C-alpha positions in Angstrom: 84.6 -12.7 -40.9 83.3 -9.4 -41.8 85.4 -7.1 -44.0 83.2 -3.3 -43.1 84.9 -1.6 -46.0 85.2 -1.8 -50.4 88.2 -1.2 -52.5 88.7 2.2 -53.0 86.6 3.8 -50.2 87.3 6.9 -47.8 87.0 5.9 -44.4 87.3 8.3 -40.9 88.6 8.1 -38.1 86.4 5.3 -36.2 85.2 3.6 -39.1 85.2 -0.1 -38.7 87.2 -1.5 -41.0 87.7 -5.5 -40.8 87.9 -8.4 -37.8 90.8 -10.5 -37.2 89.9 -12.5 -39.6 91.9 -9.8 -42.5 95.8 -8.9 -42.5 95.3 -5.2 -41.8 97.7 -2.7 -42.2 98.0 1.0 -42.0 97.0 3.9 -40.0 94.1 1.6 -38.2 93.9 0.6 -34.4 92.2 -2.5 -33.0 89.3 -2.8 -29.8 88.4 -6.1 -29.1 88.2 -8.3 -32.6 87.7 -5.0 -34.9 90.2 -2.7 -36.4 89.0 0.8 -37.1 90.4 3.3 -38.9 92.6 6.0 -37.0 93.1 8.3 -39.9 91.4 9.9 -42.6 92.4 7.3 -45.5 91.9 5.2 -48.6 91.2 1.5 -49.0 93.4 -1.1 -50.4 92.3 -4.5 -50.4 94.8 -7.0 -52.1 94.2 -10.4 -52.8 91.4 -12.0 -50.7 92.3 -11.3 -46.7 95.0 -7.9 -47.2 92.8 -4.5 -46.4 95.0 -1.1 -46.2 94.4 1.9 -44.9 96.8 4.3 -46.7 96.4 8.2 -44.5 95.5 10.5 -47.1 97.7 13.2 -45.4 101.0 13.5 -43.0 103.8 12.1 -43.9 104.8 9.6 -46.4 106.5 6.5 -45.7 108.3 4.8 -48.9 107.8 1.4 -49.8 109.3 -1.0 -52.4 107.4 -0.7 -55.4 105.8 2.8 -55.0 105.2 5.0 -57.8 106.1 8.3 -56.4 106.6 12.1 -58.3 109.5 13.6 -57.3 111.5 16.8 -58.2 115.3 16.8 -58.8 117.3 18.9 -56.1 120.3 17.9 -56.4 122.9 16.6 -59.1 125.7 14.6 -58.0 128.7 13.2 -59.5 126.8 9.3 -60.6 122.7 10.8 -60.3 120.3 13.0 -58.8 118.9 13.5 -55.2 115.1 13.5 -56.0 112.6 15.0 -53.5 109.9 13.0 -52.7 107.7 14.5 -49.8 109.2 12.1 -47.4 111.2 12.4 -44.1 113.8 10.3 -46.3 116.3 11.2 -49.0 115.4 9.3 -52.4 118.7 8.9 -55.1 118.3 8.3 -59.0 121.6 6.4 -60.0 122.4 7.3 -63.5 122.1 3.9 -64.9 118.4 3.7 -63.7 118.0 6.6 -65.3 118.0 5.1 -68.9 118.2 2.4 -70.9 121.1 3.5 -72.8 124.8 2.9 -71.5 126.1 6.5 -69.8 129.8 7.4 -70.1 130.0 9.6 -66.8 133.4 11.1 -68.1 131.8 12.9 -71.1 127.9 13.2 -70.2 126.9 16.1 -67.9 123.8 14.9 -66.0 122.5 18.4 -66.2 121.4 17.4 -69.5 119.1 14.3 -68.8 117.3 15.8 -65.7 118.7 19.1 -64.5 117.6 21.0 -60.9 113.5 21.5 -60.7 112.9 18.8 -63.5 109.6 16.3 -62.3 110.8 12.4 -62.1 107.6 9.8 -62.4 109.5 6.8 -60.7 109.6 4.0 -58.7 111.5 2.9 -55.5 113.6 -0.1 -56.3 115.5 -0.1 -52.9 114.7 1.2 -49.4 117.2 0.8 -46.4 118.0 3.3 -43.5 121.8 2.5 -43.3 122.8 3.8 -46.5 123.1 8.3 -47.1 120.4 7.8 -49.5 117.9 5.0 -48.1 116.0 5.6 -51.4 116.3 4.4 -54.7 114.7 5.0 -57.2 114.4 4.0 -60.9 113.2 5.3 -64.6 113.8 1.8 -66.4 110.0 0.8 -66.0 107.4 1.0 -68.7 105.8 4.1 -68.4 108.3 5.7 -65.6 110.2 8.9 -67.5 112.0 11.9 -66.1 109.9 15.3 -67.5 110.7 18.5 -67.7 108.4 21.5 -66.0 106.7 21.8 -69.3 105.8 19.2 -70.8 104.5 17.4 -66.6 102.1 20.4 -67.2 100.9 19.8 -70.4 100.7 16.1 -69.0 98.5 17.1 -66.5 96.2 18.9 -68.3 95.6 16.2 -70.6 94.5 14.2 -67.9 92.5 16.7 -66.1 91.2 17.7 -68.9 90.9 14.8 -71.0 
């Protein structure tokens, strides 16, 4: 029943991760009874039996519940198209962007979020049958749309503080 890694450990291709006693997912391959990392990745241990290898490079595959950073690339009639550096388009509906009701007949969405603005959002839906497979929300504690200047100041405080 060995687990060969610890939470948040960086692994390289070929590093042993765990045996079949664990639910191992992500960038791994199996050789016999042992899962090995197939990528340079970060270990994420959830609970007692779930182990995931998160690749540190390559294509981002969105999952419901992920918190992502993206930027506004287009403004539609009822929301914004957000680039989250994924092969799938992300959409932020106006009702998921604010806690206040918004009258779309009187409000210019550009006044809330403009092209190039950065958002910190959570993925609430991922459905490949829709025009925009990824649906985002800002309606959670700590998530927001940020103008570029505010974002840079926030990053500066985080990195220097």
